[in-house]
N, CA, C, O and the ligand as a Tripos MOL2 file, in Angstrom:
@<TRIPOS>MOLECULE
protein
  301   299    76     0     0
PROTEIN
NO_CHARGES

@<TRIPOS>ATOM
      1 N          -2.3390   23.5650   15.8180 N.3       1 MET1
      2 CA         -0.9180   23.7900   15.5610 C.3       1 MET1
      3 C          -0.4330   22.9010   14.4150 C.2       1 MET1
      4 O          -0.7750   21.7210   14.3280 O.2       1 MET1
      5 N           0.3530   23.4870   13.5630 N.am      2 THR2
      6 CA          0.8560   22.7410   12.4140 C.3       2 THR2
      7 C           2.1840   22.0630   12.7330 C.2       2 THR2
      8 O           3.1430   22.7020   13.1670 O.2       2 THR2
      9 N           2.2130   20.7820   12.5110 N.am      3 GLU3
     10 CA          3.4500   20.0340   12.7360 C.3       3 GLU3
     11 C           3.9960   19.5550   11.3970 C.2       3 GLU3
     12 O           3.2550   19.0520   10.5520 O.2       3 GLU3
     13 N           5.2830   19.7160   11.2210 N.am      4 LEU4
     14 CA          5.9020   19.2090   10.0000 C.3       4 LEU4
     15 C           6.5630   17.8600   10.2760 C.2       4 LEU4
     16 O           7.1140   17.6280   11.3520 O.2       4 LEU4
     17 N           6.4980   16.9950    9.3020 N.am      5 ALA5
     18 CA          7.1170   15.6830    9.4560 C.3       5 ALA5
     19 C           7.8010   15.3080    8.1610 C.2       5 ALA5
     20 O           7.4550   15.8110    7.0920 O.2       5 ALA5
     21 N           8.7650   14.4270    8.2650 N.am      6 HIS6
     22 CA          9.4070   13.8940    7.0660 C.3       6 HIS6
     23 C           8.6410   12.6700    6.6030 C.2       6 HIS6
     24 O           8.3060   11.7930    7.4000 O.2       6 HIS6
     25 N           8.3700   12.6200    5.3160 N.am      7 CYS7
     26 CA          7.6910   11.4730    4.7380 C.3       7 CYS7
     27 C           8.5640   10.2280    4.9210 C.2       7 CYS7
     28 O           9.7600   10.2660    4.6320 O.2       7 CYS7
     29 N           7.9830    9.1380    5.3940 N.am      8 THR8
     30 CA          8.7810    7.9170    5.6090 C.3       8 THR8
     31 C           9.1730    7.2530    4.2880 C.2       8 THR8
     32 O          10.0250    6.3650    4.2620 O.2       8 THR8
     33 N           8.5530    7.6840    3.2070 N.am      9 GLU9
     34 CA          8.8350    7.0840    1.9030 C.3       9 GLU9
     35 C           9.8860    7.8890    1.1330 C.2       9 GLU9
     36 O          10.9140    7.3420    0.7370 O.2       9 GLU9
     37 N           9.6370    9.1690    0.9220 N.am     10 CYS10
     38 CA         10.5450    9.9610    0.0760 C.3      10 CYS10
     39 C          11.3650   10.9650    0.8780 C.2      10 CYS10
     40 O          12.2690   11.6000    0.3360 O.2      10 CYS10
     41 N          11.0550   11.1160    2.1740 N.am     11 GLY11
     42 CA         11.8340   12.0090    3.0160 C.3      11 GLY11
     43 C          11.4810   13.4780    2.8910 C.2      11 GLY11
     44 O          12.1040   14.3150    3.5440 O.2      11 GLY11
     45 N          10.4990   13.8110    2.0690 N.am     12 LYS12
     46 CA         10.0600   15.1850    1.8880 C.3      12 LYS12
     47 C           9.3630   15.6910    3.1480 C.2      12 LYS12
     48 O           8.7010   14.9350    3.8600 O.2      12 LYS12
     49 N           9.5290   16.9840    3.4040 N.am     13 LEU13
     50 CA          8.8760   17.5910    4.5560 C.3      13 LEU13
     51 C           7.4340   17.9390    4.1890 C.2      13 LEU13
     52 O           7.1790   18.5150    3.1320 O.2      13 LEU13
     53 N           6.5070   17.5910    5.0550 N.am     14 PHE14
     54 CA          5.1080   17.8970    4.7640 C.3      14 PHE14
     55 C           4.3640   18.1630    6.0610 C.2      14 PHE14
     56 O           4.8640   17.8710    7.1470 O.2      14 PHE14
     57 N           3.1690   18.7170    5.9390 N.am     15 VAL15
     58 CA          2.3570   18.9910    7.1240 C.3      15 VAL15
     59 C           1.7450   17.6810    7.5900 C.2      15 VAL15
     60 O           0.9940   17.0310    6.8630 O.2      15 VAL15
     61 N           2.0760   17.3150    8.7980 N.am     16 GLN16
     62 CA          1.6720   16.0150    9.2990 C.3      16 GLN16
     63 C           0.1650   15.8930    9.5090 C.2      16 GLN16
     64 O          -0.5010   16.7880   10.0290 O.2      16 GLN16
     65 N          -0.3250   14.7550    9.0830 N.am     17 THR17
     66 CA         -1.7260   14.4200    9.3260 C.3      17 THR17
     67 C          -1.7140   13.1610   10.1730 C.2      17 THR17
     68 O          -0.7830   12.9420   10.9490 O.2      17 THR17
     69 N          -2.7240   12.3440   10.0350 N.am     18 THR18
     70 CA         -2.6860   11.0780   10.7670 C.3      18 THR18
     71 C          -1.7670   10.0760   10.0740 C.2      18 THR18
     72 O          -1.4760    9.0150   10.6250 O.2      18 THR18
     73 N          -1.3110   10.4090    8.8700 N.am     19 TYR19
     74 CA         -0.4290    9.5150    8.1240 C.3      19 TYR19
     75 C           1.0220    9.9410    8.2870 C.2      19 TYR19
     76 O           1.3100   11.0890    8.6230 O.2      19 TYR19
     77 N           1.9290    9.0050    8.0450 N.am     20 ASP20
     78 CA          3.3390    9.3840    8.0580 C.3      20 ASP20
     79 C           3.9140    9.4590    6.6460 C.2      20 ASP20
     80 O           5.1260    9.3870    6.4440 O.2      20 ASP20
     81 N           3.0060    9.6080    5.6720 N.am     21 LEU21
     82 CA          3.4440    9.7740    4.2840 C.3      21 LEU21
     83 C           2.9610   11.1230    3.7540 C.2      21 LEU21
     84 O           1.9120   11.6250    4.1590 O.2      21 LEU21
     85 N           3.7460   11.7030    2.8380 N.am     22 CYS22
     86 CA          3.3400   12.9650    2.2360 C.3      22 CYS22
     87 C           2.1800   12.6970    1.2560 C.2      22 CYS22
     88 O           1.9860   11.5540    0.8440 O.2      22 CYS22
     89 N           1.4170   13.7180    0.8840 N.am     23 PRO23
     90 CA          0.2530   13.4960    0.0290 C.3      23 PRO23
     91 C           0.5640   12.7530   -1.2650 C.2      23 PRO23
     92 O          -0.2350   11.9140   -1.6810 O.2      23 PRO23
     93 N           1.6910   13.0260   -1.9190 N.am     24 SER24
     94 CA          1.9330   12.3540   -3.1940 C.3      24 SER24
     95 C           2.2830   10.8810   -2.9990 C.2      24 SER24
     96 O           1.8810   10.0460   -3.8090 O.2      24 SER24
     97 N           3.0160   10.5460   -1.9510 N.am     25 CYS25
     98 CA          3.3120    9.1360   -1.6800 C.3      25 CYS25
     99 C           2.0450    8.4000   -1.2450 C.2      25 CYS25
    100 O           1.8650    7.2230   -1.5560 O.2      25 CYS25
    101 N           1.1870    9.0910   -0.5340 N.am     26 ARG26
    102 CA         -0.0610    8.4680   -0.1060 C.3      26 ARG26
    103 C          -0.9340    8.1230   -1.3030 C.2      26 ARG26
    104 O          -1.5700    7.0690   -1.3500 O.2      26 ARG26
    105 N          -0.9500    9.0400   -2.2750 N.am     27 GLN27
    106 CA         -1.7240    8.8120   -3.4850 C.3      27 GLN27
    107 C          -1.1620    7.6170   -4.2560 C.2      27 GLN27
    108 O          -1.9040    6.7800   -4.7700 O.2      27 GLN27
    109 N           0.1380    7.5650   -4.3180 N.am     28 GLU28
    110 CA          0.8460    6.4710   -4.9830 C.3      28 GLU28
    111 C           0.4890    5.1300   -4.3160 C.2      28 GLU28
    112 O           0.2240    4.1320   -4.9860 O.2      28 GLU28
    113 N           0.4920    5.1470   -3.0000 N.am     29 LEU29
    114 CA          0.1900    3.9560   -2.2120 C.3      29 LEU29
    115 C          -1.2510    3.5210   -2.4190 C.2      29 LEU29
    116 O          -1.5350    2.3270   -2.5210 O.2      29 LEU29
    117 N          -2.1500    4.4720   -2.4810 N.am     30 GLU30
    118 CA         -3.5630    4.1570   -2.7020 C.3      30 GLU30
    119 C          -3.7770    3.5250   -4.0690 C.2      30 GLU30
    120 O          -4.5850    2.6100   -4.2270 O.2      30 GLU30
    121 N          -3.0410    4.0280   -5.0530 N.am     31 LYS31
    122 CA         -3.1410    3.4630   -6.4000 C.3      31 LYS31
    123 C          -2.6920    2.0060   -6.3990 C.2      31 LYS31
    124 O          -3.3330    1.1420   -6.9980 O.2      31 LYS31
    125 N          -1.5740    1.7490   -5.7120 N.am     32 LYS32
    126 CA         -1.0640    0.3780   -5.6210 C.3      32 LYS32
    127 C          -2.0770   -0.5160   -4.9170 C.2      32 LYS32
    128 O          -2.3250   -1.6480   -5.3320 O.2      32 LYS32
    129 N          -2.6510    0.0080   -3.8550 N.am     33 TYR33
    130 CA         -3.6140   -0.7970   -3.1170 C.3      33 TYR33
    131 C          -4.8290   -1.1280   -3.9780 C.2      33 TYR33
    132 O          -5.3350   -2.2490   -3.9380 O.2      33 TYR33
    133 N          -5.2910   -0.1670   -4.7470 N.am     34 GLU34
    134 CA         -6.4210   -0.4080   -5.6480 C.3      34 GLU34
    135 C          -6.1010   -1.4970   -6.6690 C.2      34 GLU34
    136 O          -6.9270   -2.3690   -6.9420 O.2      34 GLU34
    137 N          -4.8910   -1.4380   -7.2300 N.am     35 THR35
    138 CA         -4.4650   -2.4540   -8.1900 C.3      35 THR35
    139 C          -4.5050   -3.8360   -7.5590 C.2      35 THR35
    140 O          -5.0310   -4.7880   -8.1350 O.2      35 THR35
    141 N          -3.9270   -3.9240   -6.3440 N.am     36 VAL36
    142 CA         -3.8720   -5.2010   -5.6370 C.3      36 VAL36
    143 C          -5.2860   -5.6820   -5.2830 C.2      36 VAL36
    144 O          -5.6190   -6.8550   -5.4480 O.2      36 VAL36
    145 N          -6.0890   -4.7660   -4.8040 N.am     37 PHE37
    146 CA         -7.4520   -5.0890   -4.3980 C.3      37 PHE37
    147 C          -8.2580   -5.6280   -5.5920 C.2      37 PHE37
    148 O          -8.9610   -6.6310   -5.4740 O.2      37 PHE37
    149 N          -8.1450   -4.9520   -6.7310 N.am     38 ASP38
    150 CA         -8.8320   -5.4020   -7.9440 C.3      38 ASP38
    151 C          -8.3710   -6.8040   -8.3350 C.2      38 ASP38
    152 O          -9.1720   -7.6680   -8.6920 O.2      38 ASP38
    153 N          -7.0620   -7.0010   -8.2570 N.am     39 TYR39
    154 CA         -6.5090   -8.2950   -8.6390 C.3      39 TYR39
    155 C          -7.0450   -9.4040   -7.7230 C.2      39 TYR39
    156 O          -7.4720  -10.4520   -8.2070 O.2      39 TYR39
    157 N          -7.0240   -9.1860   -6.4390 N.am     40 ILE40
    158 CA         -7.5120  -10.1860   -5.4800 C.3      40 ILE40
    159 C          -8.9650  -10.5370   -5.7720 C.2      40 ILE40
    160 O          -9.3580  -11.7020   -5.7090 O.2      40 ILE40
    161 N          -9.7450   -9.5370   -6.0870 N.am     41 HIS41
    162 CA        -11.1670   -9.7850   -6.3050 C.3      41 HIS41
    163 C         -11.4630  -10.4490   -7.6450 C.2      41 HIS41
    164 O         -12.4650  -11.1480   -7.7990 O.2      41 HIS41
    165 N         -10.5780  -10.2190   -8.6100 N.am     42 GLN42
    166 CA        -10.7040  -10.9370   -9.8780 C.3      42 GLN42
    167 C         -10.4400  -12.4220   -9.7040 C.2      42 GLN42
    168 O         -11.0450  -13.2640  -10.3690 O.2      42 GLN42
    169 N          -9.5220  -12.7250   -8.7940 N.am     43 LYS43
    170 CA         -9.0660  -14.1060   -8.6040 C.3      43 LYS43
    171 C          -9.7210  -14.7190   -7.3650 C.2      43 LYS43
    172 O          -9.1280  -15.5590   -6.6880 O.2      43 LYS43
    173 N         -10.8860  -14.3100   -7.0940 N.am     44 GLU44
    174 CA        -11.5790  -14.6650   -5.8600 C.3      44 GLU44
    175 C         -11.5470  -16.1470   -5.4920 C.2      44 GLU44
    176 O         -11.4200  -16.5080   -4.3220 O.2      44 GLU44
    177 N         -11.6640  -16.9860   -6.5010 N.am     45 SER45
    178 CA        -11.7510  -18.4140   -6.1990 C.3      45 SER45
    179 C         -10.3870  -19.0600   -5.9610 C.2      45 SER45
    180 O         -10.3090  -20.2370   -5.6080 O.2      45 SER45
    181 N          -9.3210  -18.2990   -6.1540 N.am     46 GLN46
    182 CA         -7.9870  -18.8830   -5.9990 C.3      46 GLN46
    183 C          -7.3230  -18.4510   -4.7030 C.2      46 GLN46
    184 O          -7.5850  -17.3770   -4.1630 O.2      46 GLN46
    185 N          -6.4430  -19.3410   -4.2230 N.am     47 ASP47
    186 CA         -5.6230  -18.9610   -3.0770 C.3      47 ASP47
    187 C          -4.3930  -18.2430   -3.5910 C.2      47 ASP47
    188 O          -3.6240  -18.8080   -4.3690 O.2      47 ASP47
    189 N          -4.2010  -17.0250   -3.1720 N.am     48 LEU48
    190 CA         -3.0740  -16.2380   -3.6680 C.3      48 LEU48
    191 C          -2.0440  -16.0550   -2.5700 C.2      48 LEU48
    192 O          -2.3820  -15.8210   -1.4090 O.2      48 LEU48
    193 N          -0.7940  -16.1640   -2.9510 N.am     49 THR49
    194 CA          0.2670  -15.8440   -2.0060 C.3      49 THR49
    195 C           0.7550  -14.4310   -2.3160 C.2      49 THR49
    196 O           0.4370  -13.8560   -3.3570 O.2      49 THR49
    197 N           1.5310  -13.8950   -1.3920 N.am     50 VAL50
    198 CA          2.0980  -12.5630   -1.5930 C.3      50 VAL50
    199 C           2.9320  -12.5310   -2.8740 C.2      50 VAL50
    200 O           2.8980  -11.5440   -3.6090 O.2      50 VAL50
    201 N           3.6860  -13.6140   -3.1490 N.am     51 SER51
    202 CA          4.5040  -13.5570   -4.3630 C.3      51 SER51
    203 C           3.6680  -13.6540   -5.6360 C.2      51 SER51
    204 O           4.0530  -13.0920   -6.6610 O.2      51 SER51
    205 N           2.5400  -14.3490   -5.5980 N.am     52 ASP52
    206 CA          1.6220  -14.3320   -6.7450 C.3      52 ASP52
    207 C           1.1620  -12.9020   -7.0280 C.2      52 ASP52
    208 O           1.1880  -12.4330   -8.1650 O.2      52 ASP52
    209 N           0.7480  -12.2410   -5.9790 N.am     53 ILE53
    210 CA          0.2210  -10.8800   -6.1250 C.3      53 ILE53
    211 C           1.3340   -9.9370   -6.6040 C.2      53 ILE53
    212 O           1.1190   -9.0640   -7.4450 O.2      53 ILE53
    213 N           2.5100  -10.1410   -6.0480 N.am     54 HIS54
    214 CA          3.6560   -9.3240   -6.4470 C.3      54 HIS54
    215 C           3.9550   -9.5040   -7.9380 C.2      54 HIS54
    216 O           4.1550   -8.5250   -8.6590 O.2      54 HIS54
    217 N           3.9850  -10.7410   -8.3880 N.am     55 ARG55
    218 CA          4.2620  -11.0090   -9.8080 C.3      55 ARG55
    219 C           3.2060  -10.3920  -10.7120 C.2      55 ARG55
    220 O           3.5250   -9.8540  -11.7720 O.2      55 ARG55
    221 N           1.9540  -10.4710  -10.2930 N.am     56 ALA56
    222 CA          0.8620   -9.9990  -11.1420 C.3      56 ALA56
    223 C           0.7200   -8.4830  -11.1450 C.2      56 ALA56
    224 O           0.3420   -7.8980  -12.1600 O.2      56 ALA56
    225 N           1.0170   -7.8470  -10.0240 N.am     57 THR57
    226 CA          0.7420   -6.4080   -9.9220 C.3      57 THR57
    227 C           2.0000   -5.5500   -9.9090 C.2      57 THR57
    228 O           1.9360   -4.3520  -10.1840 O.2      57 THR57
    229 N           3.1490   -6.1580   -9.5900 N.am     58 GLY58
    230 CA          4.3910   -5.3980   -9.5190 C.3      58 GLY58
    231 C           4.5530   -4.6060   -8.2270 C.2      58 GLY58
    232 O           5.5110   -3.8480   -8.0740 O.2      58 GLY58
    233 N           3.6120   -4.7840   -7.2970 N.am     59 VAL59
    234 CA          3.7120   -4.0800   -6.0110 C.3      59 VAL59
    235 C           4.7390   -4.8090   -5.1310 C.2      59 VAL59
    236 O           4.7700   -6.0390   -5.0830 O.2      59 VAL59
    237 N           5.5790   -4.0240   -4.4370 N.am     60 GLU60
    238 CA          6.6600   -4.5810   -3.6260 C.3      60 GLU60
    239 C           6.1530   -5.6070   -2.6120 C.2      60 GLU60
    240 O           5.1080   -5.4110   -1.9910 O.2      60 GLU60
    241 N           6.8970   -6.6970   -2.4510 N.am     61 GLU61
    242 CA          6.4790   -7.7400   -1.5210 C.3      61 GLU61
    243 C           6.4260   -7.2670   -0.0670 C.2      61 GLU61
    244 O           5.5610   -7.7010    0.6940 O.2      61 GLU61
    245 N           7.3450   -6.3820    0.3190 N.am     62 ASN62
    246 CA          7.3030   -5.9400    1.7230 C.3      62 ASN62
    247 C           6.0340   -5.1480    2.0370 C.2      62 ASN62
    248 O           5.5130   -5.1850    3.1520 O.2      62 ASN62
    249 N           5.5590   -4.4350    1.0250 N.am     63 LEU63
    250 CA          4.3090   -3.6910    1.1710 C.3      63 LEU63
    251 C           3.1270   -4.6640    1.2690 C.2      63 LEU63
    252 O           2.2170   -4.4900    2.0790 O.2      63 LEU63
    253 N           3.1740   -5.6800    0.4260 N.am     64 LEU64
    254 CA          2.1080   -6.6900    0.4340 C.3      64 LEU64
    255 C           2.0860   -7.4510    1.7620 C.2      64 LEU64
    256 O           1.0200   -7.7470    2.3000 O.2      64 LEU64
    257 N           3.2770   -7.7620    2.2820 N.am     65 ASN65
    258 CA          3.3420   -8.4450    3.5780 C.3      65 ASN65
    259 C           2.7450   -7.5980    4.6850 C.2      65 ASN65
    260 O           2.0590   -8.0970    5.5770 O.2      65 ASN65
    261 N           3.0210   -6.3120    4.6070 N.am     66 LYS66
    262 CA          2.5040   -5.3810    5.6000 C.3      66 LYS66
    263 C           0.9720   -5.3460    5.5330 C.2      66 LYS66
    264 O           0.2930   -5.4070    6.5580 O.2      66 LYS66
    265 N           0.4480   -5.2490    4.3170 N.am     67 TRP67
    266 CA         -1.0080   -5.2170    4.1550 C.3      67 TRP67
    267 C          -1.6360   -6.5060    4.6300 C.2      67 TRP67
    268 O          -2.7250   -6.5110    5.2040 O.2      67 TRP67
    269 N          -0.9300   -7.6110    4.3810 N.am     68 GLN68
    270 CA         -1.4620   -8.8930    4.8050 C.3      68 GLN68
    271 C          -1.5620   -8.9470    6.3360 C.2      68 GLN68
    272 O          -2.5600   -9.4010    6.8970 O.2      68 GLN68
    273 N          -0.4970   -8.4700    6.9910 N.am     69 GLU69
    274 CA         -0.5050   -8.4270    8.4620 C.3      69 GLU69
    275 C          -1.6340   -7.5530    8.9840 C.2      69 GLU69
    276 O          -2.2300   -7.8360   10.0220 O.2      69 GLU69
    277 N          -1.9120   -6.5000    8.2550 N.am     70 GLU70
    278 CA         -2.9720   -5.5810    8.6820 C.3      70 GLU70
    279 C          -4.3610   -6.0760    8.2750 C.2      70 GLU70
    280 O          -5.3700   -5.4280    8.5530 O.2      70 GLU70
    281 N          -4.3930   -7.2350    7.6140 N.am     71 GLY71
    282 CA         -5.6730   -7.8220    7.2100 C.3      71 GLY71
    283 C          -6.3000   -7.1510    6.0010 C.2      71 GLY71
    284 O          -7.4910   -7.3210    5.7410 O.2      71 GLY71
    285 N          -5.4980   -6.3820    5.2560 N.am     72 LYS72
    286 CA         -6.0450   -5.6450    4.1140 C.3      72 LYS72
    287 C          -6.1420   -6.4750    2.8490 C.2      72 LYS72
    288 O          -6.7180   -6.0280    1.8570 O.2      72 LYS72
    289 N          -5.5860   -7.6800    2.8720 N.am     73 LEU73
    290 CA         -5.6030   -8.4890    1.6630 C.3      73 LEU73
    291 C          -6.6800   -9.5630    1.7300 C.2      73 LEU73
    292 O          -6.7140  -10.4770    0.9060 O.2      73 LEU73
    293 N          -7.5560   -9.4420    2.7170 N.am     74 GLU74
    294 CA         -8.6100  -10.4520    2.8220 C.3      74 GLU74
    295 C          -9.7360  -10.1570    1.8760 C.2      74 GLU74
    296 O         -10.0630   -9.0080    1.5810 O.2      74 GLU74
    297 N         -10.3170  -11.2390    1.4110 N.am     75 LYS75
    298 CA        -11.3740  -11.0890    0.4050 C.3      75 LYS75
    299 C         -12.6990  -10.7540    1.0680 C.2      75 LYS75
    300 O         -13.7080  -10.5890    0.3820 O.2      75 LYS75
    301 ZN          6.6390   11.1750    0.2100 Zn       76 ZN76
@<TRIPOS>BOND
     1     1     2 1
     2     2     3 1
     3     3     4 2
     4     3     5 am
     5     5     6 1
     6     6     7 1
     7     7     8 2
     8     7     9 am
     9     9    10 1
    10    10    11 1
    11    11    12 2
    12    11    13 am
    13    13    14 1
    14    14    15 1
    15    15    16 2
    16    15    17 am
    17    17    18 1
    18    18    19 1
    19    19    20 2
    20    19    21 am
    21    21    22 1
    22    22    23 1
    23    23    24 2
    24    23    25 am
    25    25    26 1
    26    26    27 1
    27    27    28 2
    28    27    29 am
    29    29    30 1
    30    30    31 1
    31    31    32 2
    32    31    33 am
    33    33    34 1
    34    34    35 1
    35    35    36 2
    36    35    37 am
    37    37    38 1
    38    38    39 1
    39    39    40 2
    40    39    41 am
    41    41    42 1
    42    42    43 1
    43    43    44 2
    44    43    45 am
    45    45    46 1
    46    46    47 1
    47    47    48 2
    48    47    49 am
    49    49    50 1
    50    50    51 1
    51    51    52 2
    52    51    53 am
    53    53    54 1
    54    54    55 1
    55    55    56 2
    56    55    57 am
    57    57    58 1
    58    58    59 1
    59    59    60 2
    60    59    61 am
    61    61    62 1
    62    62    63 1
    63    63    64 2
    64    63    65 am
    65    65    66 1
    66    66    67 1
    67    67    68 2
    68    67    69 am
    69    69    70 1
    70    70    71 1
    71    71    72 2
    72    71    73 am
    73    73    74 1
    74    74    75 1
    75    75    76 2
    76    75    77 am
    77    77    78 1
    78    78    79 1
    79    79    80 2
    80    79    81 am
    81    81    82 1
    82    82    83 1
    83    83    84 2
    84    83    85 am
    85    85    86 1
    86    86    87 1
    87    87    88 2
    88    87    89 am
    89    89    90 1
    90    90    91 1
    91    91    92 2
    92    91    93 am
    93    93    94 1
    94    94    95 1
    95    95    96 2
    96    95    97 am
    97    97    98 1
    98    98    99 1
    99    99   100 2
   100    99   101 am
   101   101   102 1
   102   102   103 1
   103   103   104 2
   104   103   105 am
   105   105   106 1
   106   106   107 1
   107   107   108 2
   108   107   109 am
   109   109   110 1
   110   110   111 1
   111   111   112 2
   112   111   113 am
   113   113   114 1
   114   114   115 1
   115   115   116 2
   116   115   117 am
   117   117   118 1
   118   118   119 1
   119   119   120 2
   120   119   121 am
   121   121   122 1
   122   122   123 1
   123   123   124 2
   124   123   125 am
   125   125   126 1
   126   126   127 1
   127   127   128 2
   128   127   129 am
   129   129   130 1
   130   130   131 1
   131   131   132 2
   132   131   133 am
   133   133   134 1
   134   134   135 1
   135   135   136 2
   136   135   137 am
   137   137   138 1
   138   138   139 1
   139   139   140 2
   140   139   141 am
   141   141   142 1
   142   142   143 1
   143   143   144 2
   144   143   145 am
   145   145   146 1
   146   146   147 1
   147   147   148 2
   148   147   149 am
   149   149   150 1
   150   150   151 1
   151   151   152 2
   152   151   153 am
   153   153   154 1
   154   154   155 1
   155   155   156 2
   156   155   157 am
   157   157   158 1
   158   158   159 1
   159   159   160 2
   160   159   161 am
   161   161   162 1
   162   162   163 1
   163   163   164 2
   164   163   165 am
   165   165   166 1
   166   166   167 1
   167   167   168 2
   168   167   169 am
   169   169   170 1
   170   170   171 1
   171   171   172 2
   172   171   173 am
   173   173   174 1
   174   174   175 1
   175   175   176 2
   176   175   177 am
   177   177   178 1
   178   178   179 1
   179   179   180 2
   180   179   181 am
   181   181   182 1
   182   182   183 1
   183   183   184 2
   184   183   185 am
   185   185   186 1
   186   186   187 1
   187   187   188 2
   188   187   189 am
   189   189   190 1
   190   190   191 1
   191   191   192 2
   192   191   193 am
   193   193   194 1
   194   194   195 1
   195   195   196 2
   196   195   197 am
   197   197   198 1
   198   198   199 1
   199   199   200 2
   200   199   201 am
   201   201   202 1
   202   202   203 1
   203   203   204 2
   204   203   205 am
   205   205   206 1
   206   206   207 1
   207   207   208 2
   208   207   209 am
   209   209   210 1
   210   210   211 1
   211   211   212 2
   212   211   213 am
   213   213   214 1
   214   214   215 1
   215   215   216 2
   216   215   217 am
   217   217   218 1
   218   218   219 1
   219   219   220 2
   220   219   221 am
   221   221   222 1
   222   222   223 1
   223   223   224 2
   224   223   225 am
   225   225   226 1
   226   226   227 1
   227   227   228 2
   228   227   229 am
   229   229   230 1
   230   230   231 1
   231   231   232 2
   232   231   233 am
   233   233   234 1
   234   234   235 1
   235   235   236 2
   236   235   237 am
   237   237   238 1
   238   238   239 1
   239   239   240 2
   240   239   241 am
   241   241   242 1
   242   242   243 1
   243   243   244 2
   244   243   245 am
   245   245   246 1
   246   246   247 1
   247   247   248 2
   248   247   249 am
   249   249   250 1
   250   250   251 1
   251   251   252 2
   252   251   253 am
   253   253   254 1
   254   254   255 1
   255   255   256 2
   256   255   257 am
   257   257   258 1
   258   258   259 1
   259   259   260 2
   260   259   261 am
   261   261   262 1
   262   262   263 1
   263   263   264 2
   264   263   265 am
   265   265   266 1
   266   266   267 1
   267   267   268 2
   268   267   269 am
   269   269   270 1
   270   270   271 1
   271   271   272 2
   272   271   273 am
   273   273   274 1
   274   274   275 1
   275   275   276 2
   276   275   277 am
   277   277   278 1
   278   278   279 1
   279   279   280 2
   280   279   281 am
   281   281   282 1
   282   282   283 1
   283   283   284 2
   284   283   285 am
   285   285   286 1
   286   286   287 1
   287   287   288 2
   288   287   289 am
   289   289   290 1
   290   290   291 1
   291   291   292 2
   292   291   293 am
   293   293   294 1
   294   294   295 1
   295   295   296 2
   296   295   297 am
   297   297   298 1
   298   298   299 1
   299   299   300 2
@<TRIPOS>SUBSTRUCTURE
     1 MET1         2 RESIDUE 1 A MET
     2 THR2         6 RESIDUE 1 A THR
     3 GLU3        10 RESIDUE 1 A GLU
     4 LEU4        14 RESIDUE 1 A LEU
     5 ALA5        18 RESIDUE 1 A ALA
     6 HIS6        22 RESIDUE 1 A HIS
     7 CYS7        26 RESIDUE 1 A CYS
     8 THR8        30 RESIDUE 1 A THR
     9 GLU9        34 RESIDUE 1 A GLU
    10 CYS10       38 RESIDUE 1 A CYS
    11 GLY11       42 RESIDUE 1 A GLY
    12 LYS12       46 RESIDUE 1 A LYS
    13 LEU13       50 RESIDUE 1 A LEU
    14 PHE14       54 RESIDUE 1 A PHE
    15 VAL15       58 RESIDUE 1 A VAL
    16 GLN16       62 RESIDUE 1 A GLN
    17 THR17       66 RESIDUE 1 A THR
    18 THR18       70 RESIDUE 1 A THR
    19 TYR19       74 RESIDUE 1 A TYR
    20 ASP20       78 RESIDUE 1 A ASP
    21 LEU21       82 RESIDUE 1 A LEU
    22 CYS22       86 RESIDUE 1 A CYS
    23 PRO23       90 RESIDUE 1 A PRO
    24 SER24       94 RESIDUE 1 A SER
    25 CYS25       98 RESIDUE 1 A CYS
    26 ARG26      102 RESIDUE 1 A ARG
    27 GLN27      106 RESIDUE 1 A GLN
    28 GLU28      110 RESIDUE 1 A GLU
    29 LEU29      114 RESIDUE 1 A LEU
    30 GLU30      118 RESIDUE 1 A GLU
    31 LYS31      122 RESIDUE 1 A LYS
    32 LYS32      126 RESIDUE 1 A LYS
    33 TYR33      130 RESIDUE 1 A TYR
    34 GLU34      134 RESIDUE 1 A GLU
    35 THR35      138 RESIDUE 1 A THR
    36 VAL36      142 RESIDUE 1 A VAL
    37 PHE37      146 RESIDUE 1 A PHE
    38 ASP38      150 RESIDUE 1 A ASP
    39 TYR39      154 RESIDUE 1 A TYR
    40 ILE40      158 RESIDUE 1 A ILE
    41 HIS41      162 RESIDUE 1 A HIS
    42 GLN42      166 RESIDUE 1 A GLN
    43 LYS43      170 RESIDUE 1 A LYS
    44 GLU44      174 RESIDUE 1 A GLU
    45 SER45      178 RESIDUE 1 A SER
    46 GLN46      182 RESIDUE 1 A GLN
    47 ASP47      186 RESIDUE 1 A ASP
    48 LEU48      190 RESIDUE 1 A LEU
    49 THR49      194 RESIDUE 1 A THR
    50 VAL50      198 RESIDUE 1 A VAL
    51 SER51      202 RESIDUE 1 A SER
    52 ASP52      206 RESIDUE 1 A ASP
    53 ILE53      210 RESIDUE 1 A ILE
    54 HIS54      214 RESIDUE 1 A HIS
    55 ARG55      218 RESIDUE 1 A ARG
    56 ALA56      222 RESIDUE 1 A ALA
    57 THR57      226 RESIDUE 1 A THR
    58 GLY58      230 RESIDUE 1 A GLY
    59 VAL59      234 RESIDUE 1 A VAL
    60 GLU60      238 RESIDUE 1 A GLU
    61 GLU61      242 RESIDUE 1 A GLU
    62 ASN62      246 RESIDUE 1 A ASN
    63 LEU63      250 RESIDUE 1 A LEU
    64 LEU64      254 RESIDUE 1 A LEU
    65 ASN65      258 RESIDUE 1 A ASN
    66 LYS66      262 RESIDUE 1 A LYS
    67 TRP67      266 RESIDUE 1 A TRP
    68 GLN68      270 RESIDUE 1 A GLN
    69 GLU69      274 RESIDUE 1 A GLU
    70 GLU70      278 RESIDUE 1 A GLU
    71 GLY71      282 RESIDUE 1 A GLY
    72 LYS72      286 RESIDUE 1 A LYS
    73 LEU73      290 RESIDUE 1 A LEU
    74 GLU74      294 RESIDUE 1 A GLU
    75 LYS75      298 RESIDUE 1 A LYS
    76 ZN76       301 GROUP 0 **** ****
């Protein structure tokens, strides 16, 4: 059965998957994550804070905090 959901990011209606974001917002989010991930790995020897990463990559701090809580920012 097909369920429709509103994207939590842009509010667009889309066919719900295991995510609560529409495909285009998900792609956008993945791009941001890749940027952050690359940056963290470039700076491997340094201790980075969320605001360091935010300044360097331009990714929103609330998103970075969320990833940090989820353990996604670990090296
Ligand atoms: Zn969206």
